[in-house]
N, C-alpha and C positions, 0 to 999 in steps of 0.2 A: 190395638193402638200403634204396633212397631211398625204396619206396613204405611200407617200416615206418617210416623216420624221418618222412616226412611225415604219417603217421596219429599216431604219438607227438608230434612238434610241435604238433598241433591240439589236443591233450589238454591242453597245458600252460600254466598261468599264471605266470608269475615277476614278483614285485613286492617293492617294500621299503614300510615304513612310515616317514614323516618326521613330526617334532613338535619343539615346543619342548620343554624339560625338563620332567617332571610332568604331561605331557597324557595319560598313560595308556598309551604305546607298549608297554611290555612286559606291561600287564595285558592290552590288546588281544590281543598275539601269544599270549598263554596261552588267551584266550577263543575264537580261532580254531582252535587246537589242542583244546580242549575240544569244539568243535561237529563238528571231524573224527574224534571220538573216538580221537584220540590220547593223550589223558590223561584219567584219569576226575574230577579234580577240579582246579578252577582254583587257581592261588596269584597272589597279589598283593603288590608290594613294599611298599605302603603300606596292606595289608588289616588286618583285624580280628586280634587276637590268637589265634594258633591256625592260621592261613592258614599254608600254605607259602610259602617265598619262591619267587620265579619260577623255574621250571626253566631258563630261557636265561640267568640271570644265574650266573656262576660265580666270577669273579675276588673276591678278598678284599674288595677295595676296593670293587667292585660291592654286596656284601653288607652293608657296614659303611654305605654312604652311601646305599643305596636307589638306585642309579642303574646305568645300563646303560653299561659302557666299551668292549667288544666285541661286535662284530656277531655275529650266529647266524643261520645257515643251517637252516631247518626246511621238510621236503617231507613232504606227506602227501595221500591221495587223498581226494577229495571228491566224492560223488554227490548232486545236487540235483536242482532243478526244471529246471535247464538243462542236466543231463549224461543220457547215456546210461546207465541203470542197470547194462549190462553192461560198459561201457567208462568208469570214473568219469574226472573230470579229475585231473590231477596238478597241485598248487599247491606252489609253491617259494616260500617267505616268507623272506626276507632281513632279519631284524631289525637294526637300527641304534641306535648310541648317540644318547641323547637329548641328552646335554648338550653344551652349546655348544662346549666345550673339546675335543670330538672330531668335530667336524663335518667334518675332511678323511677319517676311516674311513668317515663316512656318504658324502661325495662319491665315494670309491672304489665303494663299494657300489652307487651309483647308476649306475655304468659298467654294471653287471652284470644290470640289471631293465629289464622291459619296459613298468612301469607303475609308478606311486607312490600310496599311501594318505597323503593329508595329514589329519593326526589335529589337530583344534583345540579346545581348551578350551571348553566353552559359555560360561563366564564372562569370561574372559580375552581371547578372540579372538585374531586374529593377533596373532602374538608374533615377536620379532627373529630368532631361529632358525629358524622356519617359513618367515618372509618370505626368508631367506638359501637355505634348501635348496630352496625352491618356485623361486627363480632358476635355481638349478642343473639341477632338472627342465624348466625353459624352455629354458635353454640346450642341453640335450640332447635336447630334443623328445619327452620321456616325458609321455604323457599322466596326470592326475591324478584320482583319486576323493577327495572330500573326505569327512570324516567328522566330525561335528560331537559329540565325546564330553562324558561327563559331565552329559548331560541329567537326571539323577535329581537333580542339585544346583542350587541356584539360579544363574541366569546371565542372558545376554542373551536379547532376543526371536529367533525364527527370521528375521525379515525384517531385524533390525540386523545379526546376522551375515553375512545374505546380502550385504546393501548394503556392508558393511565390505570383503568378500573382492572384491566387484566393484571399488571405488573404489580400493583399494589395489594390488591387483596385476592388475587387468584381467582376471580371469578370471572368467567368467558362472557362478555355479552353478546348476544344473538339478536341484533336489531329485526324487529318485525316491521317497523316503519322506519324509512331513513329520510332524512330531510332534504327537500329540494329548496336549494337556496341557501346560503352561508348564515350563520348567526348574526342577526342583525337584519336580514333579509329573508325572513321567514315566510315563504310562497306556499308550500304545501308537504306533503307525505309522498313517499314512493311505498306502496305496499308491496313488500319483497316476495310475498307468497303469491300474488295473484299479477304480479307486472303492472297494476294501475297506479294513476296519479290521483290522490286526492288533493284538490286545491281549495283552499280556505278563503273566505271574504272577510274581512274585518267588521265589527260591529261598533258603533258609537260608544267609546270608552271600554269595550270587552265585555259590557253589561248583559250581552244576549248570547244565545247560540251562536256560534259562528256558522254560516251557510258553508256547506260543502258541494264542491262538484267532481264527480268521478269522472274521470278521462283514461283512455286506453293509452298505450304506449306513443302511438303515432302522433295522436292529439296532444300530449304532453309535449313530445319533441318540439312538434311545431309552435307550441305556445310558450315552453320556456327556455327552448334552445339549448345552450351551453349548460347551464345549470341542472336540465334534466340529464344530459349527456354525463355531467361529472356525478351525480347520484346512482345512476346506472352503474357506472364504471366502479365506483367505490362498493356500491353493493355486491358487484359480480367478485371483487377482490376477496370481499367478506366470505363469500359462498367458496370460493377456491381454499381459503384458509379454515373452511369446515365451519364458519360460524353463523350457521342457519339453525332454526330452532329445533331442539329434540326435547319431548316432553319428559322422556326418563331422567335425562340429564338436569333438565330444570327441577323437578320434584327432590332430586337429590343433592341439589345445592350446589351443583359444578356450573350450570350457566346461569344466563338472567335476560330474559326476553326484555327487548330495548325498545322505548318510544322517544322520539324529540317531539317536545311540545312546548305549548306558552299558556300556562294557566291563567295569564292575566287577559290574553284574548281570547281563551277559549278554544284554541288551536292544538289539537291531538287529546282532547279530554275524552271525545265518544272513543277513541281508538284504546285510550287506557280501561274503560269501563268493558269494552269488548272483548279485551285482552285477560281481564280478571275473570270475567263469566267462562270464558272458553278455556282458559288453563290453569287458572287458580284451584287447588284445591278444595273440596268439599269439607265440612267437618268430620273428623272421626273420633274413634275412641281415645280416651288416654288413661294412662297408666297409674294405678295408685300408689300410695307410699310402699305396698309389699309387691309392687311389680305387675300387678293383674291390671289387663285392660279392662275399663269399663266401656261397654260398645255404646254407640250412639241410640240403638234401639233399648237399652236397658232402662228401669226405672230411673226417674227424674234424678239428676245431680248436677251440681254447678260450683264455680270458683269464685269468690271474691277476689278481684284483682285492684280494686281501689274503692277508698272512702274518701266521701268529700261534705264538708260541711259548710254552711254560709253560703250556698248557692243562690236562696231565694231569702231577701233580707225582711221579707214580709211574713216568713214561716223559718221559725229556727230549726230547720230539719237537718238531718245527718242523711247522706244518701250512700248507700253501698252498690256499687256495680258488679254485676254477677254474669260471667260467661257461662252459659248453659253447656254441659258436657254431654248429658245425655237424657233421653226421654222427653216428656210433653209436660211444660209449665203452665199451670193454671192458676191466675190470680186467685188468692186466698185459701190456697193449699195450705196445709200445715207441715213443713218441713222439720228435719233435724238438723242441727248444728253440731257438727262432728267434734268441735273442740271443745265444747262445752256438755255435748250429749243432752242439751235442752232441745224443746220444740222451739220453732220460729215460725209466726203467721206472716204470710204475704199479703196481706190485706190491700197494703198500698204498693203497687207496682207500677212502674213508669218507664217511657222511654224519655231520654232527656236529651235534647240539642240545645246547648247553650242554656238560655233561660227558658226556653220553651220547652212544656212537659206534655204529655199525652200518657192516658192508662194503657197499660197492657194487660189484657186479659188472657192472652194464649203466645206463648212462645216455645222455639224449638231449639235442638242444637245448633250452637253458633251464634244464636243472639245475645245480645246485651240488655240486661233489665235492670234498672235502678230500683232497690228497694228502699222505702222512706223509712226514717226513723229506726234506722237498723244500729242501734247503740252498741249491740252486744257483737257487730261483725267487725272482723279486721281484714286487711289483704292478706290472701293466702288461705283464707278459712273455707270449708267445704260445707256445703248444704247438701241433703240428701232425703230420699225417701226409701224406705228398705227394698234391697239389702243395703247393708251399712257400706259406704266408702269413705275414704279420706285421701284426698290428693296431696302430693308433695308440698310442702310451704313454699312461699317464693321469697328466695333468698335476696339480702339486702345489698344494695349497691357499694361498692368501696369508696368510703368519704374520704374527702381531700381537703374539708375545711372546718374548722371548729373553733366554736365559740361559747364562751359561759354566758347564761342567761340570768339576769337578776329582774325582780320586780322593784320599782322606784319607791313604793310606799308600803311600809308592812301591813296596814289594814287592808291590803288587796292581795295579801298572800293565799287565802283561801280559795279566790278567784284564779290568780295566778296557779294554784296546783291543778285546778279543775280543768283549766285552759292548756295547761302542759299535757295532761292526760289525753286530753281529746286531740290534740294536735299529733301525739306520738301515734296513738292509736290508727290517725289516718295514714300515717306515714309521711307527713310533711317534711319531718327530718328525724333522726335517730337522735334517742334521747339516752346520755350517758351519765351515771352516778358512781360516785366512789365515797368513802366513808370520810376522807378528808375534805371533800367540797361540801357533803350533806345534800339534802334535798332542796334548800333553799336557792342552791346556785348550779342547776344541771347544766350539762355540757350538750350542745347541740353539735353533732355531726351531720354535715351535708355535702353534696356533690360539688356544690356551687354555692357562693356567699349570697345570691339573690334569695335562695330559700330561707335565709334567716330574715330578709326582710319580708317576706311572705309571714313568718312566724309574728313579727313585732307589728306588723299591720292587721293581722287577724286578732290578736292579743286586744289590739286597743279597739277595733271596730266591732267584734263579737262578744268581747267579756270586759271591755271598759278598764282594761289592766294596762298602765304603760309599762314598758320594761326597756331595760338598757343590755345592749349586745356588748361584749368584751371579747375581742378576737384572742384566740390562743396561739401560742408559737408550736404548733404541731402541724404535721403536713400530710401523714399518711398514717394508717392502721392496719392492724394484723391481727388475726383471732389467735387468741393463746388460751392456756388451760389453768386450773387452779395451782397446780403443781411448779408451773413457770412465773407465776404471778410474783411472788415474794422478792424473786430475783431481779427480774424486769422492773421493779418498783425501786429498786436500790440503785438502778443505773440513772446516769445523767441524761436528760433529754428525753425520758420515758416516763408515760404516766399509765395505770391500768385502769380500766372502767368496766362496769357489768353495764351491758345495753338491756332497753326494757324486755327484751326476749330471752334475758340470762345468759347471753353470749357473752364472754369477757373479751374485750378488746384493748390492745395496748397501743397506744398512740406515741408515735417517734416524732422529734422535731424536723429531720429530713431522712433521705435515703442512705446517706453516708453513716449517719448513726444506726440505722438499721442493719447497714452492711457489716458494719464494726461488730454488733453484738452478735449477729449470727456467726461472724468468725471466732470471736472470742466465746461464746457460748452455744456450740453445735447443738447442744441436747435440749436447749428450751424450744417451746412448741410455739411456732411464729407461721402462721398459713395466711396465704394471700386470702382478700376476699373477692367475691364475684366482681368481674368487669375491672380488676385491678390492673392499671397500665404498666406498673414497674415490675 
């Protein structure tokens, strides 16, 4: 079986798209699916009247606000210039929430991918959420492909954007395809490695794959004149500065292949797919909690990176997304759950894209599979068949918003507790408790306040429990220990809680209060959490 697994792994590319809200991430997801012939017509969240809403967004809140709240796993075959036509590549695209309030969900997704596409708005450049998620990629050693999106709209110059990325995050862009035409007048792309010109033709509403015409340099110069000359000169300047693609530097996280595109018009989308197939790494082994690497050809193992309930209103199921790390997965196989030591039957295994589902019979490392009715599974859990393996847990994001949650009527308390346990196990929010507040009023900790809206909406729709959110006057958290807790509890503007995973968190009213206590009590344990900005 190992030879079959090795061959399947070689075909696979598993990546996530990260971006600031409204950079066009869901539209790009649709455009990629369109190019893979998975859908016949692209939809867009903020498209023209009559265009469909994106297939990958399913929650009512997503539809109402035009945002992505839940991540979506999408698998498709792709045969391109860098693929064997008889053995297409298998693309696993994990779409993530773009809104900053849901960056913890995005962080979990980044534990399940081998590469990331960093989508940047041509007009706005690097934005806070993009910066934050890039730092997570850097922390995890995930190579990044950069896409400058919305080149069909007015924006910055290519060199300004390249300089901004270099200066602000220390990542050197190495454009593979350079735009011909300024932002707002997107004519085509200069392929910097072949010297050819790829000219695009618009389709009605951008709903179809944009036709491409390949020209040599002379034909391009005759067609585009000064615009082609400018692109050529700026490309040569980049080469003189050493900003040509180097695969070793890319995989080492020092450089980033760059593409200019318009997801709305489907310009540059095929080039992105080709880049991922050619340059993005195939799945590799993963280190377990003891540091030993489980190779992809060893027996089956997987990591659960997301749990989601309420996706199908007609079936009150609970779906656990797992990323296969090693071996071959076959639907129906009985695997072991490392955290409990109990067997887990995989009878219902599915691929999920928005509301659309299909049964998965066989899967390989790099693939994402949804396990239905996985009530025992939580993000970070390991599944395996012998020999035993357990992968490191997924760290929790640093919360920045805190609210107390109360049930409105006492007769709903039992449902309230059940709902709270479920949402906690899914990782929708972090749930904090202490003796003073008790179980009747848990404190919710979140990256953004919209997570609280998801909690109250799902409490009502799935459990018929009306609740009230009461914002608390805390703005940051630090990990502490039992020895430090009594002294911290005596401090003004500080409260200590136990998180559901057993971690002790101290909440502070503001960073000045934290700095004061660190200065006055240097012996107390106060550790930053993952992705803490301060």
